[in-house]
C-alpha positions as CSV (number, residue, x, y, z in Angstrom):
1,X,-35.5,112.6,31.8
2,X,-37.5,110.8,34.4
3,X,-38.7,107.2,34.2
4,X,-42.2,108.5,33.6
5,X,-41.1,110.6,30.7
6,X,-39.2,107.6,29.2
7,X,-42.1,105.1,29.6
8,X,-43.9,106.2,26.4
9,X,-40.7,105.8,24.3
10,X,-40.3,102.3,25.7
11,X,-43.8,101.3,24.6
12,X,-43.1,102.3,20.9
13,X,-42.1,98.7,20.3
14,X,-45.6,97.5,21.3
15,X,-48.5,98.4,19.0
16,X,-50.5,101.1,20.8
17,X,-53.8,99.6,19.4
18,X,-53.2,96.3,21.2
19,X,-55.5,96.1,24.3
20,X,-52.9,94.3,26.4
21,X,-50.3,96.9,25.6
22,X,-52.7,99.7,26.7
23,X,-53.4,98.0,29.9
24,X,-49.7,97.5,30.6
25,X,-48.8,101.0,29.7
26,X,-51.5,102.4,32.0
27,X,-50.3,100.2,34.8
28,X,-46.6,101.2,34.3
29,X,-47.4,104.9,34.0
30,X,-49.5,104.8,37.2
31,X,-46.7,102.9,39.0
32,X,-44.2,105.4,37.9
33,X,-46.3,108.4,38.9
34,X,-46.8,107.0,42.4
35,X,-43.1,106.5,42.8
36,X,-41.9,109.7,41.1
37,X,-39.8,110.7,44.2
38,X,-37.8,107.4,44.0
39,X,-34.4,107.4,42.6
40,X,-34.0,107.5,38.7
41,X,-32.3,104.1,38.4
42,X,-35.1,102.3,40.3
43,X,-37.7,103.8,38.0
44,X,-35.7,103.0,34.8
45,X,-35.3,99.4,36.0
46,X,-39.0,99.0,36.8
47,X,-39.9,100.4,33.3
48,X,-37.6,98.2,31.6
49,X,-38.8,95.2,33.4
50,X,-42.5,96.0,32.6
51,X,-41.6,96.5,29.0
52,X,-39.9,93.0,28.9
53,X,-42.8,91.3,30.7
54,X,-45.2,93.0,28.2
55,X,-43.3,91.8,25.2
56,X,-43.1,88.3,26.5
57,X,-46.8,88.1,27.2
58,X,-47.6,89.5,23.8
59,X,-45.2,87.0,22.1
60,X,-46.8,84.0,23.9
61,X,-50.3,85.3,23.1
62,X,-49.4,85.5,19.6
63,X,-47.8,82.2,19.5
64,X,-50.8,80.6,21.1
65,X,-53.2,82.3,18.7
66,X,-51.1,81.1,15.7
67,X,-50.8,77.5,16.9
68,X,-54.4,77.3,17.9
69,X,-55.4,78.0,14.3
70,X,-53.3,75.1,13.2
71,X,-54.8,72.9,15.9
72,X,-58.3,73.5,14.6
73,X,-57.1,72.7,10.9
74,X,-55.4,69.5,12.3
75,X,-58.4,68.5,14.4
76,X,-60.6,68.6,11.2
77,X,-58.0,66.5,9.3
78,X,-57.6,64.1,12.1
79,X,-61.2,63.5,12.2
80,X,-61.2,62.6,8.5
81,X,-58.1,60.4,8.8
82,X,-59.6,58.3,11.6
83,X,-62.9,57.9,9.7
84,X,-60.9,56.7,6.6
85,X,-57.9,55.0,8.2
86,X,-58.9,51.7,6.7
87,X,-58.4,53.1,3.1
88,X,-55.1,52.4,1.4
89,X,-55.6,55.2,-0.9
90,X,-56.1,58.0,1.6
91,X,-54.4,61.0,0.2
92,X,-53.2,64.5,1.1
93,X,-55.3,65.9,-1.6
94,X,-58.4,64.5,0.2
95,X,-57.2,65.9,3.5
96,X,-56.7,69.4,2.1
97,X,-60.2,69.3,0.5
98,X,-61.8,68.2,3.7
99,X,-60.0,70.6,5.9
100,X,-60.4,73.3,3.3
101,X,-56.8,74.5,3.4
102,X,-53.8,74.5,1.1
103,X,-51.3,71.6,1.0
104,X,-48.7,73.8,2.6
105,X,-51.0,74.8,5.5
106,X,-51.9,71.2,6.1
107,X,-48.2,70.2,6.3
108,X,-47.6,73.0,8.7
109,X,-50.5,72.0,10.9
110,X,-49.0,68.5,11.2
111,X,-45.4,69.6,11.8
112,X,-45.8,69.5,15.6
113,X,-46.9,65.9,15.5
114,X,-44.1,64.6,13.1
115,X,-45.9,65.2,9.8
116,X,-48.9,63.7,8.1
117,X,-47.4,60.6,7.0
118,X,-45.9,59.9,10.5
119,X,-49.3,60.6,12.1
120,X,-51.3,58.4,9.8
121,X,-48.7,55.5,10.3
122,X,-49.0,56.0,14.2
123,X,-52.8,55.9,14.0
124,X,-52.7,52.7,11.8
125,X,-50.3,51.1,14.2
126,X,-52.4,52.0,17.2
127,X,-55.5,50.6,15.6
128,X,-53.7,47.4,14.5
129,X,-52.3,46.8,18.0
130,X,-55.9,47.2,19.5
131,X,-57.2,44.6,16.8
132,X,-54.4,42.2,17.5
133,X,-55.0,42.3,21.2
134,X,-58.6,41.0,20.5
135,X,-57.4,37.9,18.7
136,X,-54.7,35.3,18.9
137,X,-52.5,37.0,16.5
138,X,-51.8,34.1,14.3
139,X,-50.2,34.7,10.8
140,X,-53.5,34.9,8.9
141,X,-54.9,37.4,11.4
142,X,-51.8,39.6,11.2
143,X,-52.3,39.8,7.3
144,X,-55.9,40.6,7.8
145,X,-55.2,43.3,10.3
146,X,-52.6,44.8,8.0
147,X,-55.1,45.2,5.2
148,X,-58.0,46.2,7.5
149,X,-55.8,49.1,9.0
150,X,-55.0,50.6,5.6
151,X,-51.6,49.1,4.8
152,X,-50.8,48.0,1.3
153,X,-49.4,44.7,2.4
154,X,-48.5,42.7,5.4
155,X,-44.8,43.4,4.6
156,X,-45.3,47.2,4.8
157,X,-47.3,46.8,8.0
158,X,-44.5,44.7,9.5
159,X,-41.8,47.2,8.5
160,X,-43.8,50.2,9.9
161,X,-44.9,48.2,13.0
162,X,-41.2,47.4,13.8
163,X,-40.1,50.9,13.1
164,X,-42.6,52.5,15.4
165,X,-42.9,50.0,18.4
């Protein structure tokens, strides 16, 4: 069996309806036809390489498509978080309603940034830092900043601030 005859068998692992697979298959078949007189081993190696490259390209494309869906969800939720960061009662239920996704999907969307709670804490800390830089950071101001940035108490703010800075 020649490399050209084996090529279609190698592509069985890739969905034939996928446009990228069709392009790669056509390219490999054309390449194999043009070098039919070459040694069998060279053709086999070339075919195997083309299949491996095709698989990796498809896997990366699927991964990017999958993650970009979560990015869109996360972006909608982040916009809501930033608009409501001052609120101590900001909840996951509100975020899911705003992003129009399930709780599980929202949590998956935030996995790559450390989770929802972590993200909200980091946003609040960043906002608090910028507010503190504007003033002289006396004790009264720190308490006010803690409440203004959505923390329940100055003690909670202090604990989170120390943990994340």
